[in-house]
C-alpha positions as CSV (number, residue, x, y, z in Angstrom):
1,M,16.1,17.3,-14.3
2,D,13.7,17.8,-17.1
3,I,12.5,15.2,-19.5
4,A,13.1,17.6,-22.4
5,N,16.9,17.4,-21.5
6,L,16.8,13.7,-22.1
7,I,14.4,13.3,-25.1
8,T,14.0,15.7,-28.0
9,P,11.7,15.5,-31.0
10,E,14.5,14.1,-33.1
11,R,14.9,11.3,-30.6
12,I,11.3,10.1,-30.9
13,A,10.4,7.4,-33.5
14,L,6.8,6.4,-34.0
15,D,5.4,3.1,-35.5
16,L,8.9,1.4,-35.4
17,K,8.6,-2.1,-36.9
18,V,10.5,-4.8,-35.0
19,K,9.8,-8.5,-34.6
20,D,11.2,-9.1,-31.1
21,K,13.1,-7.7,-28.1
22,A,16.5,-8.5,-29.6
23,Q,15.8,-6.6,-32.8
24,L,14.4,-3.7,-30.7
25,L,17.5,-3.5,-28.6
26,R,19.8,-3.6,-31.8
27,D,17.6,-0.8,-33.4
28,L,17.7,1.3,-30.2
29,A,21.5,1.1,-30.1
30,V,21.9,2.1,-33.7
31,R,19.4,5.0,-33.3
32,A,21.3,6.2,-30.2
33,E,24.6,6.2,-31.9
34,A,23.1,8.0,-35.0
35,A,21.4,10.6,-32.7
36,G,24.7,11.6,-31.1
37,A,24.9,9.5,-27.9
38,G,28.7,9.6,-28.4
39,V,29.1,5.8,-28.0
40,A,29.2,3.1,-30.6
41,A,26.1,1.1,-31.2
42,S,27.9,-2.1,-30.5
43,R,28.9,-1.0,-27.0
44,I,25.4,0.3,-26.3
45,L,23.9,-3.1,-27.4
46,V,26.3,-5.1,-25.2
47,A,25.4,-2.9,-22.2
48,L,21.6,-3.2,-22.9
49,T,21.8,-6.9,-23.4
50,A,23.8,-7.3,-20.1
51,R,21.2,-5.2,-18.2
52,E,18.4,-7.2,-19.6
53,A,20.1,-10.4,-18.5
54,L,19.7,-9.2,-14.9
55,G,15.9,-8.9,-15.3
56,S,13.5,-7.4,-17.8
57,T,13.2,-3.6,-18.0
58,G,9.5,-4.1,-19.1
59,L,7.7,-2.1,-16.3
60,G,4.2,-2.9,-17.2
61,K,1.2,-1.4,-18.9
62,G,3.0,-1.9,-22.3
63,F,6.0,0.3,-21.3
64,A,9.7,-0.7,-21.2
65,L,12.7,1.3,-20.0
66,P,15.9,-0.4,-21.2
67,H,18.8,1.4,-19.7
68,A,22.6,1.2,-19.2
69,R,25.5,3.0,-17.7
70,L,28.3,3.6,-20.2
71,E,31.8,4.9,-20.2
72,G,32.3,7.7,-22.6
73,L,28.9,9.4,-22.2
74,S,29.1,13.1,-21.4
75,G,25.5,13.2,-20.0
76,C,22.2,11.4,-19.8
77,F,20.7,10.4,-23.2
78,G,17.1,9.4,-23.9
79,L,15.3,8.1,-26.9
80,L,11.5,7.2,-27.1
81,V,10.0,4.7,-29.7
82,R,6.4,3.7,-30.2
83,L,6.2,0.2,-31.8
84,A,3.9,-0.5,-34.8
85,R,3.0,-3.8,-33.1
86,P,3.5,-4.7,-29.5
87,I,6.2,-7.3,-28.8
88,D,6.8,-9.8,-26.0
89,Y,9.3,-8.2,-23.7
90,A,9.0,-10.5,-20.6
91,A,7.5,-7.5,-18.7
92,I,6.6,-7.8,-15.0
93,D,2.9,-7.9,-15.8
94,G,3.1,-10.2,-18.8
95,Q,1.8,-7.6,-21.2
96,K,3.4,-7.0,-24.6
97,V,5.3,-3.7,-24.9
98,D,4.7,-0.9,-27.4
99,V,6.2,2.2,-25.8
100,V,9.9,2.1,-25.1
101,V,12.3,4.7,-23.6
102,L,16.0,4.0,-24.0
103,L,18.0,5.7,-21.2
104,L,21.8,5.9,-21.3
105,T,23.8,7.5,-18.4
106,P,27.5,8.0,-17.8
107,A,29.2,5.1,-16.0
108,D,30.9,7.4,-13.6
109,G,27.7,9.3,-12.9
110,D,26.4,10.3,-9.6
111,A,22.8,9.9,-8.7
112,S,21.8,11.2,-12.2
113,H,21.2,7.6,-13.3
114,L,18.6,6.9,-10.7
115,A,17.1,10.4,-11.0
116,A,16.7,9.9,-14.7
117,L,15.2,6.4,-14.4
118,S,12.8,7.7,-11.8
119,L,11.8,10.8,-13.9
120,V,11.1,8.7,-17.0
121,S,9.3,5.9,-15.2
122,R,7.0,8.3,-13.3
123,R,6.2,10.4,-16.3
124,L,5.2,7.5,-18.5
125,R,3.4,5.4,-16.0
126,E,1.0,8.0,-14.6
127,G,-1.6,10.4,-15.8
128,G,-2.7,8.5,-18.9
129,I,0.3,9.6,-20.9
130,L,1.0,6.1,-22.3
131,G,-2.5,6.1,-23.9
132,R,-1.9,9.6,-25.3
133,I,1.4,8.5,-26.8
134,R,-0.2,5.5,-28.4
135,R,-2.7,7.9,-30.2
136,A,-0.2,10.6,-31.0
137,E,0.1,11.8,-34.6
138,G,3.7,12.8,-34.6
139,S,6.9,13.3,-32.6
140,I,6.2,17.0,-31.9
141,S,2.9,16.0,-30.3
142,V,4.6,13.3,-28.2
143,M,7.2,15.9,-27.1
144,G,4.4,18.3,-26.1
145,M,2.9,15.5,-24.0
146,L,6.2,14.8,-22.3
147,S,6.7,18.5,-21.6
148,E,3.2,18.9,-20.2
149,A,3.7,16.0,-17.9
150,S,7.0,17.4,-16.8
151,A,5.6,20.8,-16.1
152,A,2.6,19.4,-14.3
153,G,5.0,17.3,-12.1
154,T,3.0,14.0,-12.7
């Protein structure tokens, strides 16, 4: 699995303004529906909220990976946002979050859900890529960073 199969330049939003985690999850759900996830934003939001109720998907270092399995998805779907200002996300290290990757996978999926989670988590938590994303000028630049990291196997 390649990160470019999950996230495309059109699915990258930089300097998104949200006030809190609830608003972020609503915005992610709306963006996912608009970007062609194939599932209504309301269903995405319910699934994300249920997943967050199990425990925060804030993985540390200012990075969060909200994710859910959904009926009706034909394949894995990703979306990356960089927030204009970090928000409290109840992350495992207590740090505020400013880089977020939404990951949606089919409910009837095989190991693709775990493979996609692992891929995104590894790519964004290693090699200084989070810092580079924070300084990026545009979505094409971010996409290039993700592709480089994917090609390098970091």
